[in-house]
C-alpha positions in Angstrom: 0.0 0.0 0.0 1.2 3.5 -0.8 1.0 5.7 2.3 1.7 9.4 2.9 2.5 10.6 6.4 2.1 14.3 7.0 3.7 16.3 9.8 1.7 19.4 10.3 3.8 20.9 13.1 5.3 24.2 12.1 6.8 25.3 15.4 10.3 26.7 15.1 12.9 25.5 15.9 11.8 22.3 14.2 11.0 19.3 16.2 11.5 15.9 14.7 8.2 14.0 14.2 9.4 10.9 16.1 6.0 9.3 16.3 5.6 9.6 12.5 9.1 8.2 12.0 8.3 5.2 14.2 5.1 4.6 12.3 6.9 5.0 8.9 9.5 2.4 9.9 6.9 -0.1 11.1 4.8 0.4 7.9 7.9 0.1 5.7 9.0 -3.1 7.5 5.5 -4.4 6.8 6.1 -3.8 3.0 4.2 -0.6 2.5 5.6 2.3 0.4 6.0 5.3 2.7 6.5 9.0 1.9 6.7 11.7 4.5 5.7 15.3 4.0 7.2 17.4 6.8 5.6 20.8 6.7 7.9 22.0 9.4 10.5 22.8 6.7 8.3 24.8 4.4 7.2 28.4 4.3 4.1 27.9 2.3 2.3 24.7 3.5 -0.5 25.0 1.0 1.8 24.9 -2.0 3.8 22.1 -0.4 0.6 20.0 0.1 -0.6 20.7 -3.4 2.7 19.8 -5.0 3.1 16.7 -2.9 -0.3 15.2 -3.6 -0.5 16.3 -7.2 2.6 14.3 -8.0 1.6 11.1 -6.4 -1.4 8.9 -5.6 -1.8 7.4 -2.1 -4.2 4.8 -0.6 -3.8 6.1 2.9 -2.8 9.5 4.4 -1.8 9.7 8.1 -1.9 13.2 9.5 -0.3 14.1 12.9 -1.3 16.9 15.2 1.6 17.3 17.6 0.4 20.4 19.5 -3.0 22.1 19.8 -1.3 25.4 20.7 2.1 27.0 21.2 2.1 26.4 25.0 3.0 30.0 25.7 1.0 31.9 28.2 1.9 35.2 26.6 0.7 34.4 23.1 -1.9 31.6 23.5 -1.7 30.8 19.8 -4.0 27.9 18.8 -2.9 25.7 15.9 -6.4 24.1 15.4 -7.7 26.5 12.8 -4.6 26.2 10.7 -4.6 22.5 11.1 -8.2 22.2 9.9 -7.2 24.3 6.8 -4.3 21.9 6.2 -6.6 18.9 6.4 -9.1 20.6 4.0 -6.2 21.2 1.6 -5.1 17.6 1.8 -8.7 16.4 1.2 -8.9 18.6 -1.9 -5.9 16.9 -3.4 -6.6 13.2 -2.6 -9.4 10.7 -2.3 -7.2 8.5 0.0 -8.4 7.4 3.4 -7.2 10.0 5.9 -6.4 9.0 9.5 -5.6 11.6 12.2 -3.3 11.0 15.1 -0.7 12.5 17.3 -0.3 13.8 20.8 -2.3 17.0 20.1 -5.3 14.9 18.9 -4.9 12.4 21.8 -5.2 15.0 24.5 -8.7 16.1 23.5 -10.0 13.7 20.8 -13.7 14.0 21.3 -13.8 17.7 21.2 -11.4 17.9 18.3 -13.1 15.1 16.4 -16.3 17.2 16.3 -14.5 19.7 14.1 -12.8 17.3 11.7 -15.1 14.2 11.4 -16.6 15.3 8.1 -13.1 15.6 6.5 -11.5 12.5 8.0 -12.4 8.8 8.2 -10.5 7.8 11.3 -8.8 9.2 14.4 -6.3 7.3 16.5 -6.0 8.2 20.1 -3.1 6.3 21.8 -4.1 2.8 20.7 -7.8 3.4 20.3 -9.4 4.2 16.9 -12.4 6.6 16.7 
């Protein structure tokens, strides 16, 4: 199976998507073709998503949400609105099954799921699937 894994984290300095890397290795070991789109390294995530998905077809897309906000009391910047825009952009460019995961999703899955359930097929919280 051809699988795309998307790191939506754009916090600087960049933080390695270790969970995505572990998942990629496990899927690769199982014989799947894996490609990672790490949006942490791009200035224009919309163009990066468009380019990535216009060049390839995937059967499954895993999208990780590492943080729901910047964790800074002074700014209180939420990442959820931008994340939803990213998922919408991915959906516009692929008919693949989309699965959401990551620590940010796992800390408040039910509340977050209500915002994205029309765009995504599945969410993975820890070891539970929604």
